MARBA-3410 file (N, C-alpha, C, O; in Angstrom, 1 decimal):
73
-14.4,-4.3,-11.1,-15.3,-4.3,-12.1,-14.7,-3.7,-13.4,-14.1,-2.7,-13.4 ~ -14.8,-4.5,-14.4,-14.2,-4.1,-15.7,-15.3,-3.9,-16.7,-16.2,-4.8,-16.9 ~ -15.3,-2.8,-17.4,-16.3,-2.6,-18.5,-15.7,-1.5,-19.4,-15.0,-0.6,-18.9 ~ -16.0,-1.6,-20.7,-15.4,-0.6,-21.6,-15.8,0.8,-21.3,-15.0,1.7,-21.5 ~ -17.0,1.0,-20.8,-17.5,2.4,-20.5,-16.7,3.0,-19.3,-16.6,4.2,-19.2
-16.1,2.1,-18.5,-15.3,2.6,-17.3,-13.8,2.7,-17.5,-13.1,3.1,-16.6 ~ -13.3,2.3,-18.7,-11.9,2.2,-19.0,-11.2,3.5,-18.7,-10.1,3.5,-18.1 ~ -11.7,4.6,-19.1,-11.0,5.9,-18.9,-10.9,6.2,-17.4,-9.9,6.8,-17.0 ~ -11.9,5.8,-16.6,-11.8,6.1,-15.2,-10.9,5.1,-14.5,-10.2,5.5,-13.5 ~ -11.0,3.8,-14.8,-10.3,2.8,-14.1,-8.9,2.6,-14.4,-8.1,2.1,-13.6
-8.5,2.9,-15.7,-7.1,2.6,-16.1,-6.1,3.3,-15.2,-5.1,2.7,-14.7 ~ -6.2,4.6,-14.9,-5.2,5.3,-14.0,-5.2,4.6,-12.6,-4.2,4.5,-12.0 ~ -6.4,4.3,-12.1,-6.5,3.7,-10.7,-5.8,2.3,-10.7,-5.1,2.0,-9.8 ~ -6.0,1.5,-11.8,-5.4,0.2,-11.9,-3.9,0.3,-12.0,-3.2,-0.6,-11.5 ~ -3.4,1.3,-12.7,-2.0,1.5,-12.8,-1.4,1.8,-11.4,-0.3,1.3,-11.1
-2.1,2.7,-10.6,-1.6,3.0,-9.3,-1.6,1.8,-8.4,-0.7,1.5,-7.7 ~ -2.7,1.0,-8.5,-2.8,-0.2,-7.7,-1.6,-1.2,-8.0,-1.0,-1.8,-7.1 ~ -1.4,-1.4,-9.3,-0.3,-2.2,-9.8,1.1,-1.7,-9.2,1.9,-2.5,-8.8 ~ 1.3,-0.4,-9.3,2.5,0.2,-8.8,2.7,-0.1,-7.3,3.7,-0.5,-6.8 ~ 1.6,0.1,-6.5,1.6,-0.1,-5.1,1.9,-1.6,-4.8,2.7,-1.8,-3.9
1.3,-2.5,-5.5,1.5,-3.9,-5.2,2.9,-4.3,-5.5,3.5,-5.0,-4.7 ~ 3.5,-3.8,-6.6,4.9,-4.1,-6.9,5.8,-3.6,-5.8,6.7,-4.3,-5.4 ~ 5.6,-2.4,-5.4,6.5,-1.8,-4.4,6.3,-2.4,-3.0,7.2,-2.5,-2.2 ~ 5.1,-2.7,-2.7,4.8,-3.4,-1.4,5.5,-4.7,-1.4,6.1,-5.1,-0.3 ~ 5.5,-5.5,-2.5,6.1,-6.8,-2.5,7.7,-6.6,-2.4,8.3,-7.4,-1.7
8.2,-5.6,-3.1,9.6,-5.4,-3.0,10.1,-5.1,-1.6,11.1,-5.6,-1.1 ~ 9.3,-4.3,-0.9,9.6,-3.9,0.5,9.4,-5.1,1.4,10.2,-5.3,2.3 ~ 8.4,-5.9,1.2,8.2,-7.1,2.0,9.4,-8.1,1.9,9.8,-8.6,2.9 ~ 9.9,-8.3,0.6,11.0,-9.1,0.4,12.3,-8.5,1.1,13.1,-9.2,1.7 ~ 12.4,-7.2,0.9,13.6,-6.5,1.5,13.6,-6.7,3.0,14.7,-6.9,3.6
12.5,-6.7,3.6,12.4,-6.8,5.1,12.4,-8.3,5.5,12.3,-8.6,6.7 ~ 12.3,-9.2,4.5,12.3,-10.6,4.8,11.0,-11.2,5.3,11.0,-12.3,5.9 ~ 9.9,-10.5,5.1,8.6,-10.9,5.6,7.8,-11.7,4.6,6.7,-12.2,4.9 ~ 8.4,-11.9,3.4,7.6,-12.7,2.4,7.6,-14.2,2.8,6.8,-14.9,2.3 ~ 8.4,-14.6,3.8,8.4,-15.9,4.3,8.0,-16.0,5.8,8.3,-16.9,6.5
7.2,-15.0,6.2,6.8,-14.9,7.6,5.6,-15.8,7.9,5.0,-16.3,7.0 ~ 5.3,-16.0,9.2,4.2,-16.9,9.6,2.9,-16.3,9.0,1.9,-17.1,8.9 ~ 2.8,-15.0,8.8,1.6,-14.4,8.3,1.2,-14.9,6.9,0.1,-14.9,6.5 ~ 2.3,-15.3,6.1,2.1,-15.8,4.7,2.1,-17.3,4.7,1.4,-17.9,3.8 ~ 2.8,-18.0,5.6,3.0,-19.4,5.5,2.1,-20.2,6.4,1.9,-21.4,6.2
1.4,-19.6,7.4,0.6,-20.3,8.3,-0.8,-20.5,7.7,-1.4,-19.6,7.2 ~ -1.3,-21.7,7.8,-2.7,-22.0,7.3,-3.8,-21.3,8.1,-4.9,-21.1,7.5 ~ -3.5,-20.9,9.3,-4.5,-20.1,10.1,-4.5,-18.7,9.7,-5.5,-18.0,10.1 ~ -3.6,-18.2,9.0,-3.5,-16.7,8.7,-4.4,-16.4,7.6,-4.6,-17.2,6.6 ~ -5.1,-15.2,7.6,-5.9,-14.8,6.5,-5.1,-14.5,5.3,-5.7,-14.3,4.2
-3.8,-14.3,5.4,-2.9,-14.1,4.2,-2.2,-15.3,3.8,-1.1,-15.1,3.2 ~ -2.6,-16.5,4.1,-2.0,-17.7,3.7,-1.8,-17.8,2.2,-2.8,-17.7,1.5 ~ -0.6,-17.9,1.7,-0.2,-17.9,0.3,-0.7,-16.6,-0.4,-1.0,-16.6,-1.6 ~ -0.8,-15.5,0.3,-1.2,-14.2,-0.2,-0.3,-13.1,0.2,-0.7,-12.2,1.0 ~ 1.0,-13.2,-0.2,1.9,-12.1,0.3,1.6,-10.7,-0.2,1.9,-9.8,0.5
1.0,-10.6,-1.3,0.6,-9.3,-1.8,-0.5,-8.7,-0.9,-0.4,-7.5,-0.5 ~ -1.4,-9.5,-0.5,-2.5,-9.0,0.4,-1.9,-8.6,1.8,-2.3,-7.6,2.3 ~ -0.9,-9.4,2.3,-0.3,-9.1,3.5,0.5,-7.8,3.4,0.5,-6.9,4.3 ~ 1.3,-7.6,2.3,2.0,-6.4,2.0,1.2,-5.2,1.9,1.5,-4.1,2.5 ~ 0.0,-5.3,1.2,-0.8,-4.2,1.0,-1.5,-3.8,2.4,-1.8,-2.6,2.6
-1.7,-4.7,3.2,-2.3,-4.5,4.5,-1.3,-3.8,5.5,-1.6,-3.0,6.3 ~ 0.0,-4.2,5.3,1.0,-3.8,6.2,1.5,-2.4,6.0,1.8,-1.7,6.9 ~ 1.7,-2.0,4.7,2.3,-0.8,4.3,1.2,0.3,3.9,0.2,-0.1,3.3 ~ 1.6,1.5,4.2,0.7,2.6,3.8,1.3,3.4,2.6,2.5,3.6,2.5 ~ 0.4,3.7,1.7,0.8,4.5,0.5,0.0,5.8,0.4,-1.1,5.8,0.8
0.6,6.8,-0.1,-0.1,8.1,-0.2,0.4,8.8,-1.5,1.5,8.5,-2.0 ~ -0.5,9.6,-2.0,-0.2,10.4,-3.2,0.2,11.8,-2.8,-0.5,12.5,-2.1 ~ 1.3,12.3,-3.4,1.7,13.6,-3.1,0.7,14.6,-3.8,0.4,14.4,-4.9 ~ 0.3,15.6,-3.0,-0.7,16.4,-3.6,-0.2,17.4,-4.6,-1.0,17.9,-5.5 ~ 1.1,17.6,-4.6,1.7,18.5,-5.6,2.1,17.8,-6.9,1.7,18.2,-8.0
2.9,16.7,-6.8,3.4,16.0,-8.0,2.6,14.8,-8.4,2.8,14.3,-9.4 ~ 1.6,14.4,-7.5,0.7,13.2,-7.7,1.5,11.9,-7.8,0.9,10.9,-8.2 ~ 2.7,11.8,-7.3,3.5,10.6,-7.2,3.1,9.8,-6.0,2.9,10.4,-4.9 ~ 2.9,8.5,-6.2,2.5,7.6,-5.1,3.8,7.1,-4.4,4.7,6.6,-5.1 ~ 3.8,7.1,-3.1,5.0,6.5,-2.4,4.5,5.9,-1.1,3.4,6.2,-0.6
5.3,5.1,-0.5,5.0,4.4,0.7,5.5,5.2,1.9,6.6,5.9,1.8 ~ 4.8,5.1,3.0,5.3,5.8,4.2,6.1,4.8,5.1,5.8,3.6,5.0 ~ 7.0,5.3,5.8,7.7,4.5,6.8,7.0,4.3,8.1,7.5,3.6,9.0
END
């Protein structure tokens, strides 16, 4: 949901989501899963949606001290 009244609240969240998607895709490519059956099969819920597959596959968390977001292994 986008609305001017929510910009102050949503902007930091959207930046974190963008960061997570970027890093999830980098990791998916590094592991060679961007061409997996989960992304290429028409029966898969992630057909032609590698970002969705990456976001489902990897876990991200925010450090409680420094507030930096990182993925877990």
